[in-house]
C-alpha positions in Angstrom: 22.8 -23.7 2.0 22.5 -25.5 -1.3 19.2 -27.1 -2.5 19.5 -30.8 -3.2 19.3 -31.6 -7.0 15.9 -33.2 -6.6 14.5 -30.1 -4.9 15.9 -27.6 -7.4 12.9 -27.6 -9.9 10.4 -27.3 -7.1 12.4 -24.4 -5.6 12.5 -22.6 -8.9 8.8 -23.1 -9.4 8.0 -21.7 -6.0 10.3 -18.7 -6.7 8.6 -18.1 -10.0 5.1 -18.3 -8.4 6.3 -15.9 -5.7 7.4 -13.4 -8.4 4.4 -13.8 -10.7 1.6 -13.7 -8.1 1.9 -9.9 -7.5 2.2 -9.2 -11.2 -1.1 -11.0 -11.9 -2.8 -9.7 -8.7 -2.4 -6.0 -9.4 -4.5 -5.8 -12.6 -7.1 -8.1 -10.9 -7.3 -5.8 -7.9 -7.6 -2.7 -10.1 -10.5 -4.2 -12.1 -12.2 -5.4 -8.9 -12.0 -2.0 -7.3 -14.3 -0.5 -9.9 -17.3 -2.4 -8.5 -17.1 -1.1 -4.9 -19.3 1.8 -3.9 -18.5 5.0 -2.2 -18.2 4.6 1.6 -19.6 7.1 4.1 -16.3 8.9 4.7 -14.9 9.0 1.2 -16.7 12.3 0.4 -15.1 14.1 3.3 -11.7 12.4 2.5 -11.9 13.6 -1.1 -12.6 17.2 0.1 -9.7 16.9 2.5 -7.4 15.7 -0.3 -8.5 18.6 -2.5 -7.8 21.1 0.4 -4.4 19.6 1.1 -3.6 19.7 -2.6 -4.7 23.4 -2.7 -2.6 24.2 0.3 0.5 22.6 -1.1 0.0 24.1 -4.6 -1.2 27.5 -3.7 -0.5 28.0 0.0 -4.2 28.6 0.8 -5.5 27.3 4.1 -9.3 26.7 4.4 -9.2 26.0 8.2 -9.1 22.2 7.5 -5.8 21.8 9.3 -7.1 23.3 12.6 -9.2 21.7 15.4 -12.8 21.7 14.6 -15.9 19.5 14.2 -14.4 17.4 11.3 -11.1 16.6 13.1 -9.5 16.0 9.7 -6.2 17.5 11.0 -5.8 14.2 13.0 -5.3 12.2 9.8 -2.3 12.4 7.5 -3.1 13.8 4.0 -0.7 11.5 2.0 -3.3 9.1 0.7 -6.0 11.7 -0.1 -3.6 14.0 -1.7 -2.2 11.2 -3.8 -5.7 10.4 -4.9 -6.2 14.0 -6.0 -2.9 14.0 -7.8 -3.8 10.8 -9.7 -7.3 12.3 -10.5 -5.6 15.3 -12.1 -3.6 12.9 -14.4 -6.3 10.4 -15.2 -9.7 11.4 -16.5 -12.8 9.7 -15.3 -14.9 9.3 -12.2 -13.1 10.6 -9.1 -14.5 7.7 -6.9 -13.2 5.0 -9.3 -9.8 6.7 -9.4 -9.8 6.8 -5.5 -10.5 3.1 -5.5 -7.7 2.5 -8.0 -5.3 4.2 -5.7 -6.7 2.3 -2.7 -6.3 -1.0 -4.6 -2.7 0.0 -5.4 -2.0 0.6 -1.8 -3.6 -2.7 -0.9 -1.5 -4.5 -3.5 1.6 -2.8 -2.0 0.7 -4.2 1.4 0.3 -7.7 0.0 3.7 -7.4 -1.7 5.4 -6.3 1.4 3.8 -9.0 3.5 5.2 -11.4 0.9 8.6 -9.8 1.1 8.5 -10.2 4.9 7.6 -13.9 4.6 10.4 -14.4 2.1 12.9 -12.6 4.3 11.9 -14.7 7.3 11.6 -18.1 5.7 12.0 -18.1 1.9 9.9 -17.6 -1.1 7.4 -20.3 -0.3 6.5 -18.6 3.0 6.3 -15.3 1.1 4.0 -16.7 -1.5 1.8 -18.3 1.2 1.7 -15.0 3.1 0.6 -13.1 0.0 -2.1 -15.7 -0.9 -3.5 -15.7 2.6 -3.7 -11.9 2.9 -5.3 -11.8 -0.6 -8.0 -14.2 0.3 -8.7 -12.5 3.6 -12.1 -10.9 3.0 -11.5 -8.0 5.4 -8.2 -7.0 3.9 -9.3 -7.4 0.3 -12.5 -5.4 0.9 -10.6 -2.7 2.7 -8.1 -2.7 -0.2 -10.8 -1.4 -2.5 -12.2 1.5 -0.6 -10.9 2.1 3.0 -9.0 5.4 2.7 -7.9 5.5 6.4 -6.9 2.1 7.6 -5.6 0.4 4.5 -2.9 2.8 3.5 -1.6 2.7 7.1 -1.6 -1.1 7.1 0.2 -1.2 3.7 2.9 1.3 4.7 3.3 -0.4 8.1 4.1 -3.7 6.3 6.7 -1.8 4.2 8.2 -0.1 7.2 8.4 -3.4 9.1 10.1 -5.1 6.1 12.8 -2.4 6.1 13.1 -2.5 9.9 13.7 -6.2 9.7 16.5 -5.6 7.2 18.4 -3.3 9.6 21.8 -4.6 10.6 23.7 -3.5 13.6 25.9 -0.8 12.4 25.1 2.1 14.6 25.2 5.0 13.9 25.5 4.3 10.2 22.6 3.4 8.0 23.1 2.9 4.3 21.0 4.9 1.8 19.6 1.8 0.2 17.8 1.1 3.4 17.4 4.6 4.9 15.4 6.1 2.0 12.7 3.4 1.6 12.4 3.1 5.4 11.9 6.9 5.7 9.4 6.9 2.9 7.4 4.0 4.4 
């Protein structure tokens, strides 16, 4: 398919907007995340991340991975451990750092929803999908400080994107698709 000559400048503008939107959105989301307060479950999530970090770094188990009253073993430790890792690199308030990581995961979800839209119907649809998800109050709010649901939503969007790119080639799957799909 070739764009008609009259549509070419418009198509280029849409593609440019599709590419620039996420670049402008990330710093905005990081700045906005500083103004969100600590939620009721973030303190226990922080402790869980510290325990998982300690387990991975030192092999010490504080009974956080066993059935009990907190039931933290039911949740994956990826996000909380990533927060602790970033906290060890950046100095500053641990809650603000957690919100930065949360905003980055939220941004990642927006990017992958845009990639899905582009895959299905072009860059205009991808841009529209990113804008609509960004202005969704529930998603944007959760992107700032929801340590359980938002990382799952973002990584599910990434996994769906890579699943949509699968081509029938059983039993072979190329590394360029297998690695990001496995990570997501």
